[in-house]
N, C-alpha and C positions, 0 to 999 in steps of 0.2 A: 576462498571459494567454497570450502566445506560449509562454512557458516551461512553464506549466501544461499547455497543449495538447500540447506536445512530449512531456512525461512521460506524459500520459494516452495518447497515441497508442502509445507504446512498450509500456506496460503492457497496453493493450487487445490489442495484437498478440501479446504473450506468452500471454495467456489464450486467444485465438483459436487460436494454434498448438498449444495443449494440449487443444483440443477443447471448451472452454467456450462457452456461448451467452449472449447478453445477457438481462438480467432487471431489472425495476424494482419498487419497493414504495413506498407513500406515505411522505411526510415525517412526517405526523401519524398516530399510532397510538392505539388505546384504551389507557388506563393499565394495564389488566390484562395486556396483552401483555408488558409489561416487568417485571411483578412477580416477584421471586424468582429472577432469573437473574444478577444482577451484583454480589451481595454488597455490600461497602461502596461500590462504585461507584454504587449506586442513589441515594445522596444527591446525585449530580451530575445527575440526570435533570431536565430542564425539564418542569414539570407545568402544564397549562392546563385551562380549562373552557370549553365552548361555551355558547351562549345557552339551551340546554336542560339545562344543568347536567351534561352528560356529562363524565366525567373523561378527559382526553386527555394525551398526552405528545409532545414532539418526540423522534424516534427516537434512541436512545443508540448503537446500532450497526446493521449491516445483516444480521447473522446471525439474530437473534431473529425479525425479520419474515419472513425466508426460511423459518424453521421453521414459522411460522404458516401461510404459503402452502402449504408442502409437506403439512402436516397436513390441509388442506382441499381439496387437489387430488391425490388418489391417481391421477388420470388422467395426470398429468405422467409422461413416460417415465423409468424408473429404469435406471441411475443418472442423476440429474438434475444435470448439471454446469452451473452458471451463474456468470456474473460480473456484478457490479453496481458502478458507480461513482456514489457519492452522498454528499451532505453529512449528517453526523451532528452531534449537539449535546450539549454537556456544560457544566453550570454550574460550570466549573472556574476557577481563578485563572490568567489568561493569563500565559505567559512564553515563553521561547525555544522550548520544546518542547511547550507546552500551549495549546490553543485552545478557544474556546467553540463555534466552528463550523469543521468541517474535513471534508475529503473522504477517505473510505475507498474503496480500490480492491479490492473483495472478490471472492474466488472460493471456491466451495464445491461439494462433491460429496455429494448426498443418495442414500442407498440402496446404498452400496458398503462392505461389511465387510472386503474384502481390504485388507491393509496396503500393497498396490501403490498404492492411492489416497493413503495417507499419504506414501509415497515421491514420488508425483507432485506433491503439495503442496510438499514440500521442493524438488523440482526446479524448480517454477514460481517459488518464492521466489528461488532462485539465478539462474535465467535472467533474471528481472526486474531484479535488481541489476546483473548483468553487462551486460545490454543497455543499461542507463542509463549505463554507463561506470564503475561501481564495480569496483575490483580488490581492495581490502582490505576485507573484511566478514566477519562471523561469524554463522552461524546457530546460535543457542543452542537446545538441545533438552533436554527433560526429559519425565517421564511422571507423570501424576496418581497412578497406582497405586504408583509408587515413593515419592512424597510420603506417600501413605497408609501404606505399609509402614514408612517411616522414623518416622512418628508412632507407629505401633503398636509398633514395636520399643522405643520410649522409654516405652511404657506409656500412650500417648494413643490412645483408641479412641472410637468413636461419631462421628456426623456433626459435632457441635459442636466436639469436640476436634480433629478433623482440619482443620476450617475455621480454627481458631485458628492452627495451624501454617502452613497454606496462605496465610492472609491476612497473617501476620507476614512471611513470605518476600516476598510481593508488595509489601507496604508498604515494606519495607526496600529492595527493588529499584527501585521506581518513584518513591517519594516522597522518601525520605531519601538514596538513592544511597549508603547506608552499608555495603552488602555484608554480610558475616558479622556484624560488630558490630551493624549495624542490626537484623538478624534477632534476635540475642541480646537486645537492648534491647526490641524490640517484643514478644517472647515474655514477657519480664518484665512489661511493661505489660498483657499479656493474662492475667496471673496464672498462668503456667505455672511449675512448680517448678524450682529450680536444677538438680537432678539430671536432670530430664527434658530441660532445655535443653541441658545438656552432652552428653547422649546424642545428641540431634538434631545438635548442632554437630559431633560427632565423625564423623558419616557424611557430612554435606554439605560439609565443609571439605576435600575431596580434589580432586585434579586429575590430569591425565594424558591419554594417548591414549584414543581411543574404546574400544578393547578393554580397556585397563587399567582404565578407569572401570567398564565393565560387569562385569569380573571382581571388582573391589573390591566393587561393589554385591552381586554374587552371593554373595560370601563373608560380607558383613555381614547380608544379608537372607535367608539360606538357609532360615530358618524362617518366612518370611512369603510365603504363596502369592500374594498380590496383587503384591508386589514382584517375585517371580520372573516373573510374567506380564508385568509392565511391562518388565523387563529383556529377556525373550525377544522381545517385540514390537519394542523398539528395535533389537535385534540383527538381526531379520528385515528391518526397514525399511532399515537400513544396508546389508544385503547386496544390496539392489536398486540402490543408488545408485552411479553411476560415480565414479571417483577425483576428477574435476574438481569434483564437487559435494561429496563427502565431505571434500575438503581445506578446505572452509569450515565444516564442521559440528563443533560442540563440545557435549559433554554438560555442562550447567551445573545442578547440583543446587540452586542457589539460585533457579532460575526457577520461578515458580508460576502466573503469569497471574491476572488479577483476576476474570474471569467464573467463576461457580460451575458453569456447564454443561459444562465440559470433563471428559471421562471417560478419555482415553487420552494419547497423545503430545501435547506442546505445543511450540511453537517461537516464537522471536523473532529478528529480524534486527537487528544493530547494526553501526555503522561505528566501528571503533576510533579513539580520539583525538578524537572529536567529541562533546562532552557534551550531546547533544540527546535521547537515549533511543532506544528501539526504533523502527525505520522500517517494521517489519512484524511481524505476530503472528498466532497462530492455534493450531489443534490439532483433536483429535477430540472430537466432542460427540454421542455415540450416544443420549442420552436426551432431547434437546431437542425433536425433532419430537413425540415421545410426550407431552411436557408440555402439548400443545395438544389432547389428546383423541384423537389418532390412535394406531394401534399404533406402538410404538417402531421407529425406523429408524436404521441406522448413518449417520453423517455426519462429514465432516472438511472443514476449510477454513482459509483465512487471508485477511488483508487487508494490502495496502500502505497506509501512511499518507502520502498525497500531500504534505501540508503539511510534515511532518517531512522527507520526502525532499528537498523543495525547499529547506528550511532547511539541510540538510546539504550539498547541492550548491552552495548559495551560499557556505557556510563554506569549502568546498574549492575554490572558484573553478572549478567545472565548467561553468558556464552560459555558453558561448561563443555570440555572436550568430549565427555561421554555422551552429550546430546548430539553432537555433530559428526563425530568420526564414525565411519562404517566399521562393522566387524571385519577384521582382517588379520591374517597370520603371515609372518615372515618365515620363509623356509631358507635356511642357510646350511653351509657345509664346511668341514675342515679340509685341509689341503691334500687330498689324494683323489685319484681318478674315480675310484669306486664310489666315494662319498659324493663327488660332483654329479655323476650319473644318477645315483640313488636320490639325491635331493631334487633333481629335475623331475624324476618320476613321481616323487611324493607331491611336488607342486602341481603337476598335471592332474593327478588323481584327485587332489583336493578341489581343484577348479572344476573337474568333472562332477564332483559332488555338490557344486553350487556354492563353494566357499571362496571368498575373496583372498587371493594369495599374492604376496609380493615375493620376489625371489632375489636373493643375494647373488651377484655375479662374481664375487671374489670370496676367497675363503675367510672364515671368521671363527674365532673361538666362541664357546658358549656365551661367555660374558659379552664378547663383542657383538654377538647376534642380538642379545637383549638390548644393548645400547642402540644398535642400528634400527631395531624394531621401534623403539621409542621415537627416534628421529623421523621415521616414516609413518608414524601414526598407527602402528600395528599393536593390537592388544596382546598377541601371543608371538613367541619366537620358537621355532622348531629347528633344531640344529642336528644335522646328521654327521656322525664321526665314525666311519667304518661300519661296524656292525652295531654300534650304539647310536641312540638318538634320544634327545631330551626336548620336552615341551615346557616352556617357562613363561610366566606372566611378565609382560613388559609394561603394560598399562592396565588400568582397571578394566575388568572383562566380565561380560554377562556369562553367568553359569551355563545358560542354554547354548551359547556360542561355543564355549569350551567343550561342552559335551558333544556337539556336532563335529568339532575338529577331532576329538579323541576317537569318536566312532569311525569317521572317515579314515583316520590314520590306522586304526585297528584293522580295517578291511584291507588296506594296502599291505600291512605287515603280514597278514595271513597269506596273501598272494605271493609275497616274497618268500 
């Protein structure tokens, strides 16, 4: 929990620095709220029924409930920038990167059509990973209009046809991890013809710098208005980003994202060399608020996956105790009544001075106090023995914290 709280504090700070405000929604939603938004992911929704036979679900994500709230609350100031850290639930097969209950650290902007908002989301993604201590990471970017244009160029049109391409890409990316070959095989499984498959593969199997990729796409999709719009939007978004952010951004034409509600740019964050999957994801979803009966509103957002981030940090041995343990001192005493009362007084005075104090309820020797302090995650052990008292290091300790403790103890000793 110390580790989780450490990561949550950092991500909350990132959102606050970027102007987001906290927001919460219920864990249980009406089933209709999640109908039709997550494609093949809907088979993973936990469904339940209350004693009045109302059909309910455990929330699958935090974005759809936000759209429901925004649609029924036009009084909320626009743009409405909110963050929400909450558990979501999926009836998935648990493994190293998949969980049935996990926390999303979500940030969204409702009511902003400007692509500056998209750039801000990418910036938040980079800042979050940097502030957590990641140095090697990639923000994969694509655009739903580009996927639509690639499908159309291959002769696949209509919502169902485009969804086949989109879901084949997402399936290969997230489930099989088989990359281009996985996309090819899944398109076959979805009964897409060989000629059309090869046409699609010919476009998405490219790589290069951001500008090289954009130019390649422009050359290949020159007769596809939707594709040209997507390319122009990515180019504009990139023009807003500083070099330290752009250095982490890659266009990945195999990226599709699973939710059906995305309409524009999409992104995922991955840590190279760690086979756990994306640690963040999101994109633009301009039609989702309108799906709940309100006028359509532009929207864009993303979520950090707390549990995957923790799994990656553990894999990379990034979780050092000095990063996550709060400054704390253990106050202990040897076995006589005077020492017991004096230890309690010291503990209270230290707490009054704003210092975190744990208290031993049983007598301990000085050596025993140090061992107990280590077990409890206390950097310092203060042991009272009659008229004598010792302050000893148990764990690595900040010099400023030790100085604060000594100063507070000195004041108590003067009073005594």
